[in-house]
N, CA and C atoms of all chains as a GROMACS GRO file, in nm:
protein
  639
    1MET      N    1  10.530  14.285  10.480
    1MET     CA    2  10.447  14.201  10.565
    1MET      C    3  10.452  14.056  10.516
    2GLY      N    4  10.466  13.964  10.606
    2GLY     CA    5  10.476  13.824  10.566
    2GLY      C    6  10.343  13.765  10.525
    3THR      N    7  10.351  13.647  10.463
    3THR     CA    8  10.227  13.582  10.420
    3THR      C    9  10.198  13.466  10.515
    4SER      N   10  10.135  13.495  10.628
    4SER     CA   11  10.099  13.388  10.719
    4SER      C   12   9.986  13.306  10.656
    5LEU      N   13   9.962  13.189  10.713
    5LEU     CA   14   9.862  13.100  10.653
    5LEU      C   15   9.720  13.148  10.686
    6SER      N   16   9.633  13.137  10.587
    6SER     CA   17   9.492  13.170  10.609
    6SER      C   18   9.425  13.051  10.678
    7TYR      N   19   9.303  13.072  10.721
    7TYR     CA   20   9.227  12.966  10.788
    7TYR      C   21   9.215  12.843  10.698
    8ARG      N   22   9.183  12.865  10.571
    8ARG     CA   23   9.165  12.755  10.477
    8ARG      C   24   9.296  12.678  10.456
    9GLU      N   25   9.408  12.753  10.448
    9GLU     CA   26   9.537  12.686  10.430
    9GLU      C   27   9.570  12.599  10.550
   10LYS      N   28   9.544  12.650  10.668
   10LYS     CA   29   9.571  12.571  10.789
   10LYS      C   30   9.489  12.442  10.788
   11THR      N   31   9.362  12.453  10.750
   11THR     CA   32   9.278  12.332  10.749
   11THR      C   33   9.328  12.232  10.644
   12LEU      N   34   9.381  12.285  10.533
   12LEU     CA   35   9.433  12.196  10.429
   12LEU      C   36   9.558  12.122  10.476
   13TYR      N   37   9.650  12.194  10.539
   13TYR     CA   38   9.770  12.129  10.591
   13TYR      C   39   9.732  12.023  10.695
   14ALA      N   40   9.633  12.055  10.777
   14ALA     CA   41   9.588  11.959  10.878
   14ALA      C   42   9.528  11.835  10.811
   15SER      N   43   9.447  11.858  10.708
   15SER     CA   44   9.386  11.745  10.636
   15SER      C   45   9.492  11.656  10.572
   16LEU      N   46   9.591  11.721  10.508
   16LEU     CA   47   9.696  11.643  10.443
   16LEU      C   48   9.775  11.562  10.546
   17ALA      N   49   9.805  11.625  10.658
   17ALA     CA   50   9.879  11.554  10.764
   17ALA      C   51   9.797  11.436  10.814
   18ALA      N   52   9.667  11.458  10.836
   18ALA     CA   53   9.581  11.350  10.885
   18ALA      C   54   9.574  11.236  10.782
   19GLU      N   55   9.562  11.272  10.656
   19GLU     CA   56   9.554  11.170  10.551
   19GLU      C   57   9.683  11.087  10.546
   20LEU      N   58   9.798  11.156  10.553
   20LEU     CA   59   9.925  11.084  10.544
   20LEU      C   60   9.949  10.997  10.668
   21VAL      N   61   9.910  11.048  10.784
   21VAL     CA   62   9.930  10.972  10.908
   21VAL      C   63   9.842  10.847  10.910
   22VAL      N   64   9.717  10.862  10.867
   22VAL     CA   65   9.623  10.749  10.874
   22VAL      C   66   9.641  10.654  10.756
   23TYR      N   67   9.650  10.710  10.636
   23TYR     CA   68   9.654  10.623  10.517
   23TYR      C   69   9.794  10.571  10.486
   24GLY      N   70   9.897  10.647  10.528
   24GLY     CA   71  10.035  10.607  10.498
   24GLY      C   72  10.065  10.465  10.541
   25PRO      N   73  10.043  10.434  10.668
   25PRO     CA   74  10.072  10.297  10.715
   25PRO      C   75   9.991  10.191  10.639
   26TYR      N   76   9.869  10.228  10.600
   26TYR     CA   77   9.784  10.132  10.529
   26TYR      C   78   9.850  10.085  10.400
   27PHE      N   79   9.913  10.180  10.330
   27PHE     CA   80   9.972  10.145  10.200
   27PHE      C   81  10.114  10.090  10.212
   28PHE      N   82  10.185  10.134  10.318
   28PHE     CA   83  10.327  10.099  10.321
   28PHE      C   84  10.364   9.995  10.427
   29LEU      N   85  10.281   9.978  10.525
   29LEU     CA   86  10.318   9.887  10.632
   29LEU      C   87  10.236   9.757  10.633
   30HIS      N   88  10.106   9.768  10.603
   30HIS     CA   89  10.023   9.649  10.613
   30HIS      C   90  10.018   9.572  10.481
   31GLN      N   91  10.054   9.451  10.488
   31GLN     CA   92  10.047   9.366  10.369
   31GLN      C   93   9.908   9.302  10.359
   32GLN      N   94   9.857   9.263  10.472
   32GLN     CA   95   9.727   9.196  10.473
   32GLN      C   96   9.618   9.295  10.513
   33ASN      N   97   9.533   9.329  10.420
   33ASN     CA   98   9.424   9.420  10.450
   33ASN      C   99   9.302   9.342  10.497
   34SER      N  100   9.216   9.411  10.565
   34SER     CA  101   9.090   9.349  10.606
   34SER      C  102   8.983   9.457  10.610
   35VAL      N  103   8.858   9.413  10.612
   35VAL     CA  104   8.747   9.508  10.617
   35VAL      C  105   8.756   9.591  10.744
   36ASN      N  106   8.798   9.526  10.853
   36ASN     CA  107   8.811   9.597  10.981
   36ASN      C  108   8.914   9.708  10.973
   37LYS      N  109   9.024   9.682  10.902
   37LYS     CA  110   9.129   9.783  10.890
   37LYS      C  111   9.077   9.904  10.812
   38VAL      N  112   9.005   9.877  10.704
   38VAL     CA  113   8.950   9.987  10.623
   38VAL      C  114   8.849  10.067  10.707
   39ALA      N  115   8.762   9.995  10.775
   39ALA     CA  116   8.662  10.063  10.859
   39ALA      C  117   8.731  10.142  10.970
   40GLY      N  118   8.835  10.084  11.027
   40GLY     CA  119   8.911  10.151  11.133
   40GLY      C  120   8.975  10.278  11.084
   41MET      N  121   9.029  10.274  10.963
   41MET     CA  122   9.092  10.393  10.906
   41MET      C  123   8.992  10.503  10.879
   42ILE      N  124   8.876  10.464  10.826
   42ILE     CA  125   8.772  10.564  10.798
   42ILE      C  126   8.730  10.631  10.930
   43PHE      N  127   8.715  10.550  11.033
   43PHE     CA  128   8.679  10.604  11.164
   43PHE      C  129   8.791  10.695  11.216
   44ALA      N  130   8.916  10.650  11.200
   44ALA     CA  131   9.031  10.727  11.250
   44ALA      C  132   9.043  10.862  11.179
   45ILE      N  133   9.023  10.861  11.048
   45ILE     CA  134   9.039  10.988  10.973
   45ILE      C  135   8.929  11.086  11.011
   46ILE      N  136   8.808  11.033  11.033
   46ILE     CA  137   8.697  11.122  11.073
   46ILE      C  138   8.726  11.185  11.209
   47VAL      N  139   8.768  11.102  11.305
   47VAL     CA  140   8.796  11.153  11.441
   47VAL      C  141   8.911  11.253  11.438
   48LEU      N  142   9.020  11.216  11.366
   48LEU     CA  143   9.138  11.303  11.360
   48LEU      C  144   9.105  11.437  11.294
   49GLU      N  145   9.027  11.430  11.186
   49GLU     CA  146   8.988  11.553  11.114
   49GLU      C  147   8.904  11.643  11.204
   50ILE      N  148   8.810  11.583  11.276
   50ILE     CA  149   8.724  11.663  11.365
   50ILE      C  150   8.809  11.733  11.472
   51ILE      N  151   8.902  11.658  11.532
   51ILE     CA  152   8.986  11.716  11.637
   51ILE      C  153   9.072  11.830  11.580
   52LEU      N  154   9.136  11.804  11.466
   52LEU     CA  155   9.225  11.905  11.407
   52LEU      C  156   9.148  12.029  11.363
   53GLN      N  157   9.033  12.007  11.298
   53GLN     CA  158   8.955  12.122  11.247
   53GLN      C  159   8.900  12.205  11.363
   54LEU      N  160   8.858  12.138  11.472
   54LEU     CA  161   8.810  12.211  11.589
   54LEU      C  162   8.922  12.293  11.652
   55ALA      N  163   9.041  12.233  11.659
   55ALA     CA  164   9.156  12.303  11.718
   55ALA      C  165   9.192  12.426  11.634
   56ILE      N  166   9.193  12.409  11.503
   56ILE     CA  167   9.227  12.521  11.414
   56ILE      C  168   9.122  12.631  11.426
   57ALA      N  169   8.996  12.590  11.426
   57ALA     CA  170   8.887  12.690  11.437
   57ALA      C  171   8.896  12.765  11.570
   58ALA      N  172   8.935  12.693  11.676
   58ALA     CA  173   8.943  12.756  11.808
   58ALA      C  174   9.058  12.857  11.817
   59PHE      N  175   9.167  12.827  11.745
   59PHE     CA  176   9.285  12.914  11.756
   59PHE      C  177   9.299  13.013  11.639
   60THR      N  178   9.202  13.017  11.550
   60THR     CA  179   9.208  13.112  11.439
   60THR      C  180   9.096  13.214  11.455
   61ARG      N  181   9.134  13.338  11.472
   61ARG     CA  182   9.032  13.442  11.492
   61ARG      C  183   8.958  13.473  11.362
   62ASN      N  184   9.036  13.492  11.255
   62ASN     CA  185   8.976  13.533  11.127
   62ASN      C  186   8.948  13.410  11.041
   63ARG      N  187   8.821  13.372  11.033
   63ARG     CA  188   8.786  13.251  10.957
   63ARG      C  189   8.714  13.286  10.827
   64VAL      N  190   8.750  13.400  10.769
   64VAL     CA  191   8.688  13.444  10.644
   64VAL      C  192   8.735  13.356  10.529
   65THR      N  193   8.642  13.319  10.443
   65THR     CA  194   8.680  13.254  10.317
   65THR      C  195   8.626  13.341  10.204
   66ASP      N  196   8.697  13.345  10.093
   66ASP     CA  197   8.656  13.435   9.985
   66ASP      C  198   8.659  13.365   9.849
   67GLU      N  199   8.648  13.446   9.742
   67GLU     CA  200   8.638  13.390   9.607
   67GLU      C  201   8.764  13.311   9.568
   68ARG      N  202   8.881  13.356   9.615
   68ARG     CA  203   9.005  13.284   9.582
   68ARG      C  204   9.005  13.146   9.647
   69ASP      N  205   8.957  13.139   9.770
   69ASP     CA  206   8.946  13.009   9.837
   69ASP      C  207   8.854  12.915   9.758
   70ARG      N  208   8.743  12.968   9.711
   70ARG     CA  209   8.647  12.885   9.636
   70ARG      C  210   8.706  12.840   9.503
   71LEU      N  211   8.781  12.930   9.437
   71LEU     CA  212   8.845  12.894   9.310
   71LEU      C  213   8.948  12.784   9.331
   72ILE      N  214   9.028  12.799   9.435
   72ILE     CA  215   9.131  12.698   9.466
   72ILE      C  216   9.065  12.566   9.503
   73GLU      N  217   8.955  12.573   9.575
   73GLU     CA  218   8.882  12.451   9.612
   73GLU      C  219   8.835  12.377   9.486
   74LEU      N  220   8.781  12.453   9.391
   74LEU     CA  221   8.735  12.392   9.266
   74LEU      C  222   8.850  12.327   9.190
   75ARG      N  223   8.966  12.395   9.188
   75ARG     CA  224   9.083  12.338   9.120
   75ARG      C  225   9.126  12.208   9.185
   76GLY      N  226   9.118  12.205   9.318
   76GLY     CA  227   9.153  12.083   9.390
   76GLY      C  228   9.059  11.969   9.355
   77TYR      N  229   8.930  11.999   9.352
   77TYR     CA  230   8.832  11.895   9.318
   77TYR      C  231   8.851  11.846   9.175
   78ARG      N  232   8.887  11.937   9.084
   78ARG     CA  233   8.911  11.896   8.945
   78ARG      C  234   9.029  11.800   8.938
   79ALA      N  235   9.138  11.835   9.008
   79ALA     CA  236   9.257  11.749   9.009
   79ALA      C  237   9.223  11.613   9.072
   80GLY      N  238   9.145  11.618   9.181
   80GLY     CA  239   9.106  11.494   9.248
   80GLY      C  240   9.021  11.406   9.158
   81TYR      N  241   8.928  11.470   9.087
   81TYR     CA  242   8.841  11.394   8.997
   81TYR      C  243   8.921  11.330   8.884
   82LEU      N  244   9.013  11.408   8.826
   82LEU     CA  245   9.094  11.355   8.716
   82LEU      C  246   9.180  11.238   8.763
   83THR      N  247   9.232  11.248   8.884
   83THR     CA  248   9.311  11.139   8.941
   83THR      C  249   9.224  11.014   8.960
   84LEU      N  250   9.107  11.034   9.019
   84LEU     CA  251   9.017  10.921   9.043
   84LEU      C  252   8.973  10.857   8.912
   85ALA      N  253   8.937  10.940   8.814
   85ALA     CA  254   8.892  10.888   8.685
   85ALA      C  255   9.004  10.811   8.616
   86SER      N  256   9.128  10.865   8.624
   86SER     CA  257   9.241  10.797   8.561
   86SER      C  258   9.266  10.661   8.626
   87PHE      N  259   9.266  10.659   8.759
   87PHE     CA  260   9.289  10.533   8.829
   87PHE      C  261   9.176  10.433   8.802
   88MET      N  262   9.055  10.483   8.789
   88MET     CA  263   8.941  10.394   8.760
   88MET      C  264   8.961  10.327   8.624
   89VAL      N  265   9.001  10.407   8.524
   89VAL     CA  266   9.022  10.352   8.390
   89VAL      C  267   9.134  10.249   8.393
   90ILE      N  268   9.246  10.285   8.459
   90ILE     CA  269   9.360  10.193   8.468
   90ILE      C  270   9.319  10.066   8.545
   91GLY      N  271   9.249  10.087   8.656
   91GLY     CA  272   9.207   9.974   8.739
   91GLY      C  273   9.113   9.880   8.666
   92LEU      N  274   9.015   9.938   8.599
   92LEU     CA  275   8.920   9.854   8.524
   92LEU      C  276   8.989   9.783   8.408
   93GLY      N  277   9.086   9.854   8.346
   93GLY     CA  278   9.163   9.794   8.236
   93GLY      C  279   9.243   9.675   8.286
   94MET      N  280   9.307   9.692   8.401
   94MET     CA  281   9.386   9.582   8.458
   94MET      C  282   9.297   9.465   8.497
   95LEU      N  283   9.180   9.498   8.548
   95LEU     CA  284   9.085   9.394   8.588
   95LEU      C  285   9.042   9.313   8.466
   96TRP      N  286   9.012   9.386   8.360
   96TRP     CA  287   8.972   9.319   8.235
   96TRP      C  288   9.085   9.233   8.184
   97PHE      N  289   9.210   9.287   8.190
   97PHE     CA  290   9.326   9.213   8.142
   97PHE      C  291   9.345   9.084   8.220
   98HIS      N  292   9.339   9.096   8.352
   98HIS     CA  293   9.359   8.977   8.436
   98HIS      C  294   9.246   8.875   8.417
   99ALA      N  295   9.126   8.925   8.395
   99ALA     CA  296   9.012   8.834   8.383
   99ALA      C  297   9.011   8.762   8.249
  100THR      N  298   9.068   8.826   8.147
  100THR     CA  299   9.062   8.765   8.014
  100THR      C  300   9.194   8.705   7.970
  101VAL      N  301   9.300   8.784   7.977
  101VAL     CA  302   9.431   8.739   7.927
  101VAL      C  303   9.514   8.672   8.037
  102GLY      N  304   9.518   8.738   8.150
  102GLY     CA  305   9.601   8.688   8.260
  102GLY      C  306   9.533   8.575   8.336
  103HIS      N  307   9.595   8.540   8.445
  103HIS     CA  308   9.538   8.432   8.526
  103HIS      C  309   9.524   8.479   8.670
  104LEU      N  310   9.427   8.563   8.692
  104LEU     CA  311   9.404   8.614   8.828
  104LEU      C  312   9.337   8.505   8.911
  105GLN      N  313   9.408   8.460   9.010
  105GLN     CA  314   9.352   8.354   9.092
  105GLN      C  315   9.333   8.404   9.234
  106LEU      N  316   9.211   8.434   9.267
  106LEU     CA  317   9.178   8.479   9.402
  106LEU      C  318   9.072   8.388   9.460
  107GLU      N  319   9.086   8.364   9.589
  107GLU     CA  320   8.980   8.287   9.654
  107GLU      C  321   8.853   8.371   9.650
  108ASN      N  322   8.738   8.306   9.644
  108ASN     CA  323   8.612   8.377   9.634
  108ASN      C  324   8.593   8.478   9.747
  109ARG      N  325   8.631   8.436   9.868
  109ARG     CA  326   8.608   8.524   9.982
  109ARG      C  327   8.704   8.644   9.980
  110MET      N  328   8.811   8.636   9.902
  110MET     CA  329   8.909   8.745   9.896
  110MET      C  330   8.877   8.846   9.787
  111VAL      N  331   8.789   8.811   9.694
  111VAL     CA  332   8.761   8.900   9.581
  111VAL      C  333   8.704   9.033   9.628
  112GLY      N  334   8.606   9.025   9.720
  112GLY     CA  335   8.544   9.147   9.771
  112GLY      C  336   8.645   9.237   9.839
  113LEU      N  337   8.731   9.177   9.922
  113LEU     CA  338   8.832   9.254   9.994
  113LEU      C  339   8.933   9.315   9.897
  114HIS      N  340   8.968   9.238   9.795
  114HIS     CA  341   9.062   9.286   9.694
  114HIS      C  342   9.007   9.411   9.626
  115PHE      N  343   8.880   9.405   9.587
  115PHE     CA  344   8.815   9.520   9.522
  115PHE      C  345   8.807   9.638   9.618
  116LEU      N  346   8.771   9.608   9.742
  116LEU     CA  347   8.760   9.714   9.843
  116LEU      C  348   8.894   9.786   9.859
  117SER      N  349   9.002   9.709   9.869
  117SER     CA  350   9.134   9.767   9.887
  117SER      C  351   9.172   9.856   9.768
  118VAL      N  352   9.149   9.804   9.649
  118VAL     CA  353   9.188   9.878   9.528
  118VAL      C  354   9.108  10.008   9.515
  119PHE      N  355   8.978  10.000   9.529
  119PHE     CA  356   8.896  10.119   9.511
  119PHE      C  357   8.913  10.218   9.627
  120PHE      N  358   8.935  10.164   9.746
  120PHE     CA  359   8.962  10.253   9.859
  120PHE      C  360   9.094  10.327   9.835
  121GLY      N  361   9.193  10.253   9.786
  121GLY     CA  362   9.322  10.314   9.755
  121GLY      C  363   9.309  10.425   9.652
  122MET      N  364   9.226  10.404   9.552
  122MET     CA  365   9.203  10.506   9.449
  122MET      C  366   9.142  10.632   9.511
  123LEU      N  367   9.045  10.610   9.597
  123LEU     CA  368   8.979  10.724   9.663
  123LEU      C  369   9.077  10.803   9.748
  124VAL      N  370   9.162  10.729   9.820
  124VAL     CA  371   9.260  10.794   9.907
  124VAL      C  372   9.358  10.877   9.824
  125LEU      N  373   9.410  10.818   9.717
  125LEU     CA  374   9.505  10.890   9.632
  125LEU      C  375   9.441  11.014   9.569
  126ALA      N  376   9.314  11.000   9.528
  126ALA     CA  377   9.243  11.115   9.471
  126ALA      C  378   9.225  11.224   9.576
  127ASP      N  379   9.197  11.184   9.698
  127ASP     CA  380   9.176  11.281   9.805
  127ASP      C  381   9.306  11.354   9.839
  128ILE      N  382   9.416  11.278   9.844
  128ILE     CA  383   9.547  11.338   9.873
  128ILE      C  384   9.586  11.433   9.759
  129THR      N  385   9.557  11.393   9.636
  129THR     CA  386   9.587  11.480   9.520
  129THR      C  387   9.508  11.609   9.530
  130LYS      N  388   9.381  11.598   9.566
  130LYS     CA  389   9.295  11.717   9.582
  130LYS      C  390   9.353  11.813   9.684
  131THR      N  391   9.387  11.761   9.800
  131THR     CA  392   9.439  11.846   9.909
  131THR      C  393   9.574  11.907   9.870
  132ALA      N  394   9.662  11.824   9.814
  132ALA     CA  395   9.796  11.873   9.776
  132ALA      C  396   9.786  11.980   9.668
  133THR      N  397   9.694  11.960   9.572
  133THR     CA  398   9.676  12.059   9.465
  133THR      C  399   9.632  12.193   9.523
  134GLN      N  400   9.543  12.188   9.620
  134GLN     CA  401   9.495  12.312   9.682
  134GLN      C  402   9.607  12.383   9.756
  135ILE      N  403   9.690  12.306   9.825
  135ILE     CA  404   9.802  12.366   9.899
  135ILE      C  405   9.898  12.434   9.801
  136VAL      N  406   9.929  12.365   9.692
  136VAL     CA  407  10.020  12.423   9.592
  136VAL      C  408   9.958  12.548   9.529
  137ALA      N  409   9.826  12.542   9.502
  137ALA     CA  410   9.758  12.656   9.439
  137ALA      C  411   9.766  12.782   9.525
  138TYR      N  412   9.766  12.765   9.656
  138TYR     CA  413   9.777  12.882   9.745
  138TYR      C  414   9.913  12.949   9.735
  139ARG      N  415  10.014  12.871   9.694
  139ARG     CA  416  10.150  12.924   9.688
  139ARG      C  417  10.187  12.975   9.549
  140ARG      N  418  10.105  12.939   9.450
  140ARG     CA  419  10.138  12.979   9.313
  140ARG      C  420  10.036  13.080   9.261
  141ALA      N  421  10.071  13.144   9.148
  141ALA     CA  422   9.981  13.241   9.087
  141ALA      C  423   9.863  13.168   9.024
  142LEU      N  424   9.744  13.226   9.035
  142LEU     CA  425   9.624  13.167   8.975
  142LEU      C  426   9.595  13.236   8.842
  143MET      N  427  10.531  14.027   8.196
  143MET     CA  428  10.438  14.117   8.268
  143MET      C  429  10.298  14.056   8.269
  144PRO      N  430  10.229  14.061   8.381
  144PRO     CA  431  10.093  14.006   8.386
  144PRO      C  432   9.994  14.090   8.306
  145ALA      N  433   9.884  14.028   8.263
  145ALA     CA  434   9.784  14.099   8.184
  145ALA      C  435   9.713  14.206   8.266
  146ILE      N  436   9.687  14.175   8.390
  146ILE     CA  437   9.619  14.273   8.478
  146ILE      C  438   9.717  14.314   8.587
  147ARG      N  439   9.746  14.443   8.588
  147ARG     CA  440   9.836  14.496   8.691
  147ARG      C  441   9.756  14.589   8.782
  148ASN      N  442   9.812  14.620   8.895
  148ASN     CA  443   9.739  14.709   8.986
  148ASN      C  444   9.832  14.798   9.066
  149GLN      N  445   9.774  14.902   9.119
  149GLN     CA  446   9.850  14.999   9.201
  149GLN      C  447   9.802  14.994   9.347
  150ILE      N  448   9.752  14.879   9.388
  150ILE     CA  449   9.692  14.870   9.522
  150ILE      C  450   9.794  14.903   9.631
  151ARG      N  451   9.912  14.846   9.619
  151ARG     CA  452  10.013  14.868   9.724
  151ARG      C  453  10.043  15.017   9.742
  152GLU      N  454  10.062  15.087   9.628
  152GLU     CA  455  10.094  15.231   9.633
  152GLU      C  456   9.976  15.310   9.689
  153LEU      N  457   9.856  15.279   9.641
  153LEU     CA  458   9.736  15.353   9.687
  153LEU      C  459   9.710  15.327   9.836
  154ARG      N  460   9.736  15.206   9.877
  154ARG     CA  461   9.717  15.170  10.016
  154ARG      C  462   9.817  15.243  10.106
  155ALA      N  463   9.941  15.249  10.057
  155ALA     CA  464  10.047  15.316  10.134
  155ALA      C  465  10.015  15.465  10.151
  156LEU      N  466   9.962  15.527  10.044
  156LEU     CA  467   9.925  15.669  10.051
  156LEU      C  468   9.821  15.695  10.159
  157ARG      N  469   9.733  15.597  10.178
  157ARG     CA  470   9.625  15.612  10.276
  157ARG      C  471   9.661  15.551  10.412
  158GLU      N  472   9.784  15.504  10.423
  158GLU     CA  473   9.832  15.438  10.546
  158GLU      C  474   9.736  15.328  10.590
  159MET      N  475   9.695  15.252  10.491
  159MET     CA  476   9.599  15.143  10.515
  159MET      C  477   9.676  15.011  10.514
  160THR      N  478   9.651  14.924  10.610
  160THR     CA  479   9.720  14.794  10.611
  160THR      C  480   9.647  14.697  10.519
  161GLN      N  481   9.715  14.588  10.489
  161GLN     CA  482   9.652  14.483  10.405
  161GLN      C  483   9.529  14.429  10.474
  162GLN      N  484   9.536  14.415  10.607
  162GLN     CA  485   9.422  14.362  10.681
  162GLN      C  486   9.304  14.460  10.678
  163ASP      N  487   9.334  14.591  10.686
  163ASP     CA  488   9.228  14.692  10.678
  163ASP      C  489   9.153  14.680  10.545
  164LEU      N  490   9.232  14.672  10.438
  164LEU     CA  491   9.171  14.661  10.305
  164LEU      C  492   9.093  14.531  10.292
  165ALA      N  493   9.151  14.422  10.341
  165ALA     CA  494   9.084  14.292  10.335
  165ALA      C  495   8.950  14.296  10.408
  166ASP      N  496   8.950  14.358  10.525
  166ASP     CA  497   8.826  14.366  10.604
  166ASP      C  498   8.719  14.448  10.531
  167GLN      N  499   8.762  14.557  10.467
  167GLN     CA  500   8.665  14.642  10.396
  167GLN      C  501   8.609  14.572  10.272
  168VAL      N  502   8.692  14.495  10.206
  168VAL     CA  503   8.650  14.429  10.082
  168VAL      C  504   8.578  14.296  10.110
  169GLY      N  505   8.611  14.235  10.223
  169GLY     CA  506   8.549  14.106  10.257
  169GLY      C  507   8.626  13.988  10.203
  170VAL      N  508   8.759  14.003  10.195
  170VAL     CA  509   8.845  13.892  10.152
  170VAL      C  510   8.950  13.869  10.260
  171THR      N  511   9.031  13.766  10.243
  171THR     CA  512   9.137  13.740  10.340
  171THR      C  513   9.258  13.828  10.309
  172ARG      N  514   9.343  13.846  10.410
  172ARG     CA  515   9.466  13.924  10.388
  172ARG      C  516   9.554  13.856  10.284
  173GLN      N  517   9.550  13.723  10.282
  173GLN     CA  518   9.631  13.647  10.186
  173GLN      C  519   9.588  13.678  10.043
  174THR      N  520   9.457  13.702  10.025
  174THR     CA  521   9.408  13.736   9.890
  174THR      C  522   9.455  13.875   9.849
  175VAL      N  523   9.455  13.969   9.944
  175VAL     CA  524   9.507  14.104   9.914
  175VAL      C  525   9.654  14.093   9.874
  176ILE      N  526   9.730  14.012   9.948
  176ILE     CA  527   9.873  13.993   9.917
  176ILE      C  528   9.888  13.934   9.776
  177ALA      N  529   9.807  13.833   9.744
  177ALA     CA  530   9.815  13.768   9.613
  177ALA      C  531   9.781  13.867   9.502
  178ILE      N  532   9.682  13.954   9.524
  178ILE     CA  533   9.645  14.054   9.423
  178ILE      C  534   9.760  14.153   9.406
  179GLU      N  535   9.814  14.202   9.516
  179GLU     CA  536   9.923  14.300   9.509
  179GLU      C  537  10.045  14.244   9.436
  180GLN      N  538  10.068  14.115   9.453
  180GLN     CA  539  10.185  14.052   9.391
  180GLN      C  540  10.154  14.001   9.250
  181ASP      N  541  10.038  14.040   9.198
  181ASP     CA  542   9.994  13.996   9.063
  181ASP      C  543   9.986  13.844   9.051
  182LYS      N  544   9.957  13.777   9.162
  182LYS     CA  545   9.943  13.631   9.158
  182LYS      C  546   9.797  13.590   9.146
  183TYR      N  547   9.708  13.686   9.157
  183TYR     CA  548   9.566  13.656   9.147
  183TYR      C  549   9.491  13.775   9.089
  184SER      N  550   9.412  13.750   8.986
  184SER     CA  551   9.327  13.855   8.928
  184SER      C  552   9.189  13.841   8.989
  185PRO      N  553   9.145  13.942   9.065
  185PRO     CA  554   9.016  13.928   9.134
  185PRO      C  555   8.898  13.935   9.038
  186SER      N  556   8.781  13.895   9.086
  186SER     CA  557   8.659  13.907   9.007
  186SER      C  558   8.628  14.056   8.990
  187LEU      N  559   8.541  14.086   8.896
  187LEU     CA  560   8.504  14.225   8.870
  187LEU      C  561   8.443  14.288   8.996
  188GLU      N  562   8.361  14.210   9.064
  188GLU     CA  563   8.296  14.261   9.186
  188GLU      C  564   8.400  14.299   9.293
  189THR      N  565   8.496  14.210   9.314
  189THR     CA  566   8.600  14.239   9.413
  189THR      C  567   8.687  14.356   9.369
  190ALA      N  568   8.715  14.364   9.239
  190ALA     CA  569   8.795  14.476   9.188
  190ALA      C  570   8.725  14.609   9.216
  191PHE      N  571   8.594  14.613   9.194
  191PHE     CA  572   8.518  14.735   9.223
  191PHE      C  573   8.521  14.767   9.373
  192LYS      N  574   8.509  14.663   9.454
  192LYS     CA  575   8.512  14.684   9.600
  192LYS      C  576   8.647  14.739   9.645
  193VAL      N  577   8.756  14.686   9.585
  193VAL     CA  578   8.891  14.732   9.620
  193VAL      C  579   8.905  14.880   9.582
  194ALA      N  580   8.864  14.913   9.459
  194ALA     CA  581   8.873  15.052   9.413
  194ALA      C  582   8.791  15.143   9.503
  195SER      N  583   8.672  15.097   9.540
  195SER     CA  584   8.584  15.176   9.626
  195SER      C  585   8.646  15.196   9.764
  196ALA      N  586   8.707  15.091   9.817
  196ALA     CA  587   8.770  15.101   9.950
  196ALA      C  588   8.888  15.197   9.948
  197LEU      N  589   8.955  15.203   9.832
  197LEU     CA  590   9.070  15.294   9.820
  197LEU      C  591   9.027  15.433   9.772
  198GLY      N  592   8.900  15.446   9.737
  198GLY     CA  593   8.846  15.576   9.698
  198GLY      C  594   8.895  15.626   9.564
  199VAL      N  595   8.916  15.535   9.471
  199VAL     CA  596   8.963  15.573   9.336
  199VAL      C  597   8.878  15.501   9.231
  200PRO      N  598   8.876  15.554   9.107
  200PRO     CA  599   8.806  15.481   9.000
  200PRO      C  600   8.876  15.348   8.971
  201LEU      N  601   8.801  15.256   8.914
  201LEU     CA  602   8.856  15.122   8.888
  201LEU      C  603   8.983  15.126   8.804
  202ASP      N  604   8.981  15.211   8.698
  202ASP     CA  605   9.097  15.212   8.608
  202ASP      C  606   9.221  15.277   8.669
  203GLN      N  607   9.204  15.343   8.781
  203GLN     CA  608   9.322  15.397   8.850
  203GLN      C  609   9.386  15.289   8.938
  204CYS      N  610   9.304  15.192   8.969
  204CYS     CA  611   9.348  15.085   9.058
  204CYS      C  612   9.400  14.964   8.977
  205PHE      N  613   9.327  14.928   8.872
  205PHE     CA  614   9.364  14.813   8.789
  205PHE      C  615   9.384  14.856   8.645
  206GLN      N  616   9.487  14.801   8.581
  206GLN     CA  617   9.512  14.828   8.439
  206GLN      C  618   9.526  14.696   8.364
  207TYR      N  619   9.474  14.698   8.242
  207TYR     CA  620   9.481  14.578   8.158
  207TYR      C  621   9.583  14.596   8.048
  208ASP      N  622   9.675  14.501   8.036
  208ASP     CA  623   9.775  14.505   7.930
  208ASP      C  624   9.748  14.387   7.836
  209PRO      N  625   9.697  14.416   7.714
  209PRO     CA  626   9.662  14.305   7.622
  209PRO      C  627   9.782  14.220   7.582
  210ARG      N  628   9.905  14.272   7.598
  210ARG     CA  629  10.023  14.194   7.562
  210ARG      C  630  10.076  14.114   7.682
  211GLY      N  631  10.013  14.135   7.795
  211GLY     CA  632  10.060  14.065   7.916
  211GLY      C  633  10.023  13.918   7.914
  212LYS      N  634  10.087  13.844   8.002
  212LYS     CA  635  10.062  13.699   8.011
  212LYS      C  636   9.966  13.670   8.126
  213ARG      N  637   9.876  13.574   8.107
  213ARG     CA  638   9.794  13.524   8.216
  213ARG      C  639   9.712  13.406   8.166
   0.00000   0.00000   0.00000
């Protein structure tokens, strides 16, 4: 018997696809970020996730989740947290370096946006790591 | 060899029980039954008892522990 995807796996693939579709262009295509773009992306990911999750729920008869799903979820959150914590340390270190040793020259009005972009990017990468870790965990031995 | 091995596949086959039947009785997904059968997941004690109960055998007939196994 084959190993078709469980309800949780389908939702994870959908989440990863939504994250890559929405966040991908933000990191690779747009050079100039703005508060509106960040807000637009947050809105887009929420709408896309709702549509995808509703579609999956509608077309999946068996929506049981069990202890293995919860264990994998916890592993994903751990990986996501470690990623976020690592990026925070690196980010704060770089900020300290630029503020003290380097010569970071940003216009006052750009400082807030710069911080928003960096921390939003960290959150996105942590979220993608969380989802990807869960997908891999479903395919490997626990 | 894994530390915890099981005879679920054989016991299930003897009873002509599908993976989905067992999953429904135990309250887990079919994917979890597959993972247990393939020694990719060691279930909790509660689930192990439920699996043994669903197959109508004592726990030690269903699951065996090998102290030299890897996990």
